[in-house]
C-alpha positions in Angstrom: -95.6 53.9 99.9 -93.2 52.5 102.2 -89.8 50.8 101.2 -88.3 49.4 104.0 -84.6 47.8 103.4 -82.6 45.9 105.9 -78.9 45.6 105.8 -77.4 42.4 107.7 -74.1 41.1 108.2 -73.6 37.6 106.6 -70.7 36.5 108.6 -72.4 37.0 111.7 -75.0 35.1 110.6 -77.7 37.6 111.0 -79.3 36.5 107.6 -82.6 34.9 110.2 -82.8 37.7 112.1 -83.2 39.8 109.1 -85.5 37.4 107.3 -87.7 37.6 110.3 -87.9 41.3 110.7 -89.2 41.1 107.3 -91.3 38.3 107.2 -93.2 40.3 110.1 -93.2 43.6 108.5 -94.4 41.7 105.5 -97.4 40.2 107.4 -98.3 43.0 109.4 -97.8 45.8 106.1 -98.2 43.7 103.3 -102.4 43.9 103.2 -102.2 47.2 104.3 -100.4 48.7 101.3 -100.7 45.9 98.9 -98.3 45.7 96.3 -97.0 49.3 96.9 -94.9 48.0 100.1 -91.7 46.5 99.9 -89.0 45.2 102.0 -85.7 44.3 100.6 -82.5 42.6 102.1 -78.7 43.7 101.3 -75.9 41.9 102.6 -73.0 43.7 104.4 -70.2 42.8 107.1 -68.6 44.3 110.1 -71.6 43.5 112.8 -74.1 45.8 110.1 -77.7 45.4 110.9 -79.3 48.4 109.5 -83.0 49.1 108.9 -83.4 51.9 106.2 -87.2 53.5 105.5 -87.7 56.0 102.6 -84.1 55.9 102.3 -83.7 57.2 105.9 -81.4 55.4 108.4 -84.1 54.4 111.0 -82.2 51.3 113.0 -78.6 50.8 113.8 -77.8 48.2 115.3 -73.7 49.5 116.3 -75.8 52.9 117.4 -77.8 51.1 119.3 -75.4 49.2 121.6 -75.7 45.8 119.6 -79.5 45.1 120.1 -81.3 44.7 117.3 -85.0 46.0 116.5 -88.4 45.4 117.2 -90.8 45.2 114.9 -93.1 47.8 116.6 -89.5 50.0 116.6 -89.5 49.9 112.8 -93.5 49.7 112.5 -93.2 53.6 114.2 -90.8 54.6 111.6 -92.5 53.5 109.1 -95.8 54.8 110.4 -94.0 58.3 111.2 -94.7 58.1 114.5 
């Protein structure tokens, strides 16, 4: 089942965005995958906000011009679409 990892920049104050994304994903998929779905938060710096699904980078804030991901973008990666 999907394992999502969110790496966020602490000095930049990205924790609230990371928490919101994690909460939205858990609300969306928590019941579907039950205990097999997990979202972990890891700290970083230098403006990082990366999202990995099963170890594969599916979103990088730096590569996307500084924007943050939508829940739908990450959902597509989780669902393999």
